[in-house]
N, C-alpha and C positions, 0 to 999 in steps of 0.2 A: 338843146341838150338831149342826148339819148337817155331815155328813162331806164331801159334794161338792155344789157348785152347778154345774149343767149348763145352759149358755146355748145355746138353740136359736134360730137366725135364721129369718126368714120364708121363706127358700128351702131350708130344711133339715127339712121336715115329713115325715120318714121315721122310722118306728119303728126301723129298722135303722141310723139315722145313727150314726156312730162315737162321737159324744159321749155317746150313751146306752148304749154297750157297758159291761157290768158294773154297770148301774144297781141300786142298793140301795133298794128302795121304803121301807124303814124308816128310812133315814138320809140320803137324798139329796133335793135339791129341783131341779126343772126350772124355769128362768127363760125366759119368752117375753115379748117386749115390742113393742108397737106404738109406734114413736117418730116424731116429726114430721120429724126430719132425713132419714130414709129416704124419706119421701113427697115431700120438697121439694128434695133435692139436684139432681134435675131434676123438673119438674112432671109427674109420671107421669099417664098416662091414668087417668081415674076408675075405669074398669073393672078395671084392674090393681090399684089400691089396694084396691078392694072385694074382688076375688078373694083377694088375699093375706091381708087382715085376717080375712075369713070363714074361709079355710082354716086360719089360725093359731088362731082361736078353736075351731074344730071339732077340731083336733089336740089342743089342750089338754083339751077335753072327753073325747076318747078316752083320753088318758093318765090322767086322773082316774078314768075308769071302770075302769081296771085297777089302781087303788090307788096311783098315783104322786102325790106332792105337787107341785103346779104353782103357781108364783108368776107369774100372768099380769097384765101391766100394760097396761091399755087406754089408748088415746090420749086419751079424753075424761075420764079420772080427774083429779081436782084435783092429785094428786101425780105425774101421769104424767111420764115422762122425755122430754127432747127428743132425746136421742141414745143410742146404744148404750153409750158409756162411762159416762154418768150412770146409765143403767138398771142396769148391772152394779155400779157403785160403791154405789148405794143398796141393791141386793140383798145385797151382801156385808155391809153394815152391818146389815141386817135379820136375816140368817140366820147370820152368823159362821161360814162354812164353813172347813174345813181346806184346801180347794183348789177351783179352778174348772177345768172341762173344757169346751172348745169344739171344734168341727170347723172346719177351715180354710174360709174363705169363698170365694165365687166372684169377688170383686173385690179388686183390689190395694189400694185405699184402705182397705178393711175389714181386710185382712191387716195393713196398717201399724198400724191401731188395736189389733188383737189383740197384735201384737208389743210395742206400747207398754204394753198391760195387763200383759204378762209382766214388764215392768220396773218398773211403777209401782203395781200393786195390792198391797194388804197381805198377800195370800196367793198361793201359786203358781198360775199360769195355764198349763194344759197344752193345746197346740194339736195336735189329732189330724188325720191325713190324711182327706180325704173319699173314703171307699171306694166311693161310688156310681159313680165314674168308673172306667173300665177301665184307662186309661193315666195313671198319676201324672205330674206335671210333670217329675220327674227322669228317668223312663224315656223320656218324649218327647224331652227334651233330648239324651239319649244316642243315641236314634234319629236325631235331626236332625244330630248331629255326624258320623254315618256316611254321610250323603248327600253325594256328591261334586259333584253338579251341581244343587244347589238342592232344596228340599222339593217333593215331589209327593204329593198326598193319596192318589192311587190306590195307591202303594206302601205308604203308612202303613196304608191300609184293609186291604190284604192281610195285613199283620202282625197287625191286630186280628182278622181272620178266623181266622188260625192260632192266635192266643192264646185266642180264645173257642171255637173249634170250630164256629162257626155256618156253616151251609151248606157243610160240608166233608165229603169222603169220603176219610178218611186225610189225606194232605197235599195233596190236589187239591180244587179248588172243585167243588161240585155243578154239573152241567150243562156242565162243561168250560171255563167262562169265569168270571172274577171279577166282571164288570160287564156288566149288560144294559141300560145306559142308552139305547143306540141304539133299543131297543124301547119306550121310555117317552116318546115325543115326539109322540103322536098328537093332532090337534085333536079337540075334542069334537063328535060328530055333533049336528046341530041338534035332532033329535027325541029324543035320549036322555034318559030319565027319571033323576032322581037319587034316591037312597034317602032316606027320611024319617028324620031324626035324632031321638034321644031328647032331651027337655028335662029339665033338673034345676031344678025350681021352688025359689025361695028359701024356706028355713024361717025360723023366728023369729030365729035367730042372724044369718042373712044379711040379713034385712029390717032388723035393727038396724044392721048395718054399712052397708047402702045409705043409710039415713037419715044416719048419721054422715058418710059420704063426701060426700054431696050438701051437707051443712051446712058441712063444713070445706074441701072441695076442689071446690066447685061451679063455680069458674071454670076448672078444669083442662080440658084437651082431652078430648073424647069424650062418650059418652052412657052412662047406666046403664039405659036403657029395655030391658025384656025380658031382664034379666039371668037367664040360665039355664045357667050353667056349673058343672061339678062342683067341689065345695069340700071333699069328704071322700075318703079313700082308697077307701071302698066305692063311691062314685059314680064315681070315677076308673076303678076296675076295670070297672064297667058300661060306661063309655065305651069302654074298650079292647076289651071283649068285642064291643060293637056294631061297632066299626071292623073288627075281624078278620073277623067274620061277614058284614057287609053292604057294606063299602067297599073293603077290602083287595083283593078279587079284581080290581077294575078300577082300583085306585090306580096301578099301574105304567103301564098304557097311557096314562092321561090326567093324570098328575101335573103336566105342563107346560101343560095346557089352562086357558083362562079363559072364563067365561061371565058376561055382564052380569046382575047381580042374584043371583048364586049364588057366594058367596065360598068355600064349603067344598068343593063338588064331591065328590071321593072322598078328600080329604085327611083325616088322622086328627084334627087339631086337638088333639093330645095334648101338644104341646111345652111348654105352660105347666104342665101337670100333672107332666111329667117334671122340668122345671127347678126346680119348687118342692118336689119330693120326694114327691108323692102317688103317683107310679108309678115303679117301678124300670126304668131303661132297658134293662138286660140281660134282665130278665124280659119286657119288651115284645118284644124281638127273638126270644127263645125261643118266645114264644107265636105270633109270626108264622111262625117256622120250622116249628112244629108244624102250622100250617094248611097249609103247603106239603107237608109229608111226609104229611099225611092226604088230600091231593088237593083241598083246599078253596080253595086260592089258587095262582095260577101263579108260577113262579120269578121272572119279571121284576118282578112286583109286590113279592114278599117280599124279593128282593135289594135293590131300590130303597129299600124302607122300612128295612131293616137298615143299608144304606150311609149313610143320613142320620144314623143314631144312632151306630153304632160307628165309622163312617168320618168323616163331616164334623163331627159334634158334638164328638167327641174330638179331631179334628185342630185345629179352631179354638181349643179350650181350650188345647191344647198350644202353639200359636203365641202365644196371649195371654200365658201365663206365661213363655214363652221370651223375648218381646220387651218385656215391661214392666220398669220404667216407660219411658215415652217413645213407645210405639207409637202412641198416639192423637194425637201431635203431628205425625206424618209427613204430608207433602204433596208427594210427588214430582212431581206434575203442576202444582204451583203454582196450584191452583184457589182463587179468592178471592171468587167471586160470592156475594152474600147469598142466603139461603134465601127463595124467593118466598112470598108470603102464602098462595097457594092450597094450600101444603102443610098449612096449618091449616084453611082454609075449604073445600077441595075444589071451589072455584069456578074452573074453568078450562074453556075450550072444547075442550081435548084430552080426549076422552071416556075414553080408557084411564086417564089420570091421575085424572080426576074419579071414576071407578068405584073404582079401587084405593085412593085416599085416602079417599073417602067410606065405603067398607067398613071401612077401618082406624079411622076416627073412630067408627063405629057399633059395631064389634065388638072393637076392640083386636087385630085379627087381619087378616092377609092372607097368602096362601100364598106359597111361595118364589119363584115366577116373577113374581108381582105385585111382590114386594119387590125382586127383582133386575133383571128385564128390563123393567119398566114404570117404577116409581118410581126405582129405583137407576140404570137406564139414563139416565133424564132427568137425574138429579143428576150423573152422569159426563159426559155430553155437554155439559151447560150449564156445567160447571166450578164447581159449587157448593162452598162452603167445607167441607172435611172435618170440622172441629170442629162446625159447625152441623148437618151431616147426621148425624153420630154422635149428637148430642143428640136430634135428631128421632126417630131409630130407637129410642133408649133410652126416650124419653117414650111413644111411641104404641103399642107392642106389649106384650101381657100376658105374653109369654114372654121379654122382653128383659132381660138382665143384661149388665153390661159385658164379661164374659168371652166371651160369644157374640156380642154386638152389635158390639163394636169390631173384631175381625178380619174379620167379614163386611163391614162398611162400609169400613174402611181398606184391606183387602186385596182382597176379592172385588168389591165394588161400585165403589169409586172408584180402585182401582189406586194408592192414595196411598202404598203401601209400595214402589212401583217394581217390583212383580212378585215380591216375596218369597213371598206366599201363593199367588197365582194368576199364572201366567207371562204371560198376555195379558189385556188389558182386556175385560170383558164388555160390549161395545158392539154395538148393532144399530140398523138403520133401522126404519121403520114396517112393513116387509114381515113381519118376524118376529111382531110383535104381531097383524097381520092374519091371519097363518097360524094362530096359536094361540088366537085369540079371536073373539068377535063384536063387539068394541068398535068397530071402525072403521065398521061399518054405521050406527051412531048418532052419528057424529062430524061436526062442522061442517067438518073438514079432509078433504081427499081423499088417501087413503093411496097412490093410484097416481100422483099428481102429484109431481114432483121439485123444482119451483121455483115461486116466486110466493107471494102472501099466502094462497092457498087450499091450498097443498101441506101435507101432514103435516109438522109441524116436525121430527119424528124423521129425516126423509129428508135434509134439508140440515144439521141439527145433527150427524148422524153424520159426514158428510164434512168438515164444519168442524172437528170434533174431530180427525179424522185429520190434517187439514192443519196444525192448531196444534201437533201433537206429532210430526210426521213425522220430525224429526231424531232424537228419542228412540226412536221405534218402528223406525227403520232398523236399530237394533242388536238387534231382537227377531225371531228367525227365524220366529216364528209369525205375524208381521204382514206378511211379504213380499208375499203375493198382494194384500192390501188396498192396500198402498202402491203397487204397480205399477198397480193399477186407477186409483188417484187420479192418478198421474203421466201416465197415458194421456189424461186429460181435457184438453180445450182450455183455453186461457187464459180464454176467455169463460165457460165452464162453471165454472171455479174462482172467477172473480170473482162469478158469480151465487150460488154457494154462500156465499161470504163475505158478500155483501150481504144475502141472506135471513137468515142467522144473526145478523148484526149488528142487523137490524131487529127480529127476534123477541126476542133477548136484551135489547136496549135497552128494550123495552117491558115487561119483567118488573117486577113490584112485589112 
């Protein structure tokens, strides 16, 4: 008889995952299942499905190689399970375990499933904490309770620095400052060469998965062409090594920059590997810190990389669990506009959007400024429906899970939580995109023009957004200067903004 059935989900591909603690290779079985419901609850990008299924199969192979008994259920098997609950119930019937052990999931809906299993399955179901994160939800909740004037990520980040000891000298931050973001906003020089990245050619396992995904999910968004992403822990480590040696030294300076035809620049592209469990987030931070202390990477780059992981990543997860359920339903700005079709086709005359969405379609990836200040900025200014925008972000990116996607969209991108996560909306005109990219040079719109059919739509949409919400923003001290600038405009200029915005938004399909 099997003593323990250990159920591993597709984003828990870590040998150190808590559900494998105490594994008895002679008496326990590990269950891993590809289930249709998880591929279809939103119509995930083909590349994301392929990445996860291949990574799951390789993880199962690695466990078997060390003598672990693995019950792996493939999607294309005749008796394959449609959902997690069926997969677990069938496995219990097959193996007759004394108990089931799982690690808490990243999404509220799956946690609800697990809690139901604990009530309805014929054997005890133990739910363990996900120890891959630095700040458990209960610790975050206690921190949040102590904040007297709202949550501020910067203060949370400092707590995480103290907790981990990263970039610390005693109780002081290395370099005398906690945050070097002001040094990380340089536009990319036109003639700067980019480092050649390693490719991870699909092996037989991945090729089999690619055929399966194309056959079963061929109508989903995205492309599988030139799939060359790591799917094993070993290749993930190689990708991390490459980043630290070749890209991290310039990551800080140019992390906000954008270049047409160059989606990665100096970014790590490690987020999907971290979120799926192939890399340990704290280890990534320590490796980057070691590069700084060895003189191989500057402080602004290393601090910026670490802040994204132990600061922002942990912060949005804390907000997600603190505000669920219901966080995804918030719509403080009462945005109702339907998602335009070009979010799926990338066919728009706004070149910045065409580039960012096109790269998303082709790679299931765009870096954080493309997501926030190009695509997200447009969604905010145009008043796109938060539920539709959330689903789009969850569909299209290979690192997207609800715990990270929802707070970023609801709080950071759309200000739909009224300023709970971010105290001011991240809105900008075309000038920001022009300063940080070369997109505007190839655009049919004129980024310097403020009005008329040839003007960059971001220019008048920005002021139209301010005008629509000026009563709400009047209560936000961080919006005071912007509101004063709007109020100084003539009646004619305000009418021109309203007219241009109505014409453009009315033509969206």
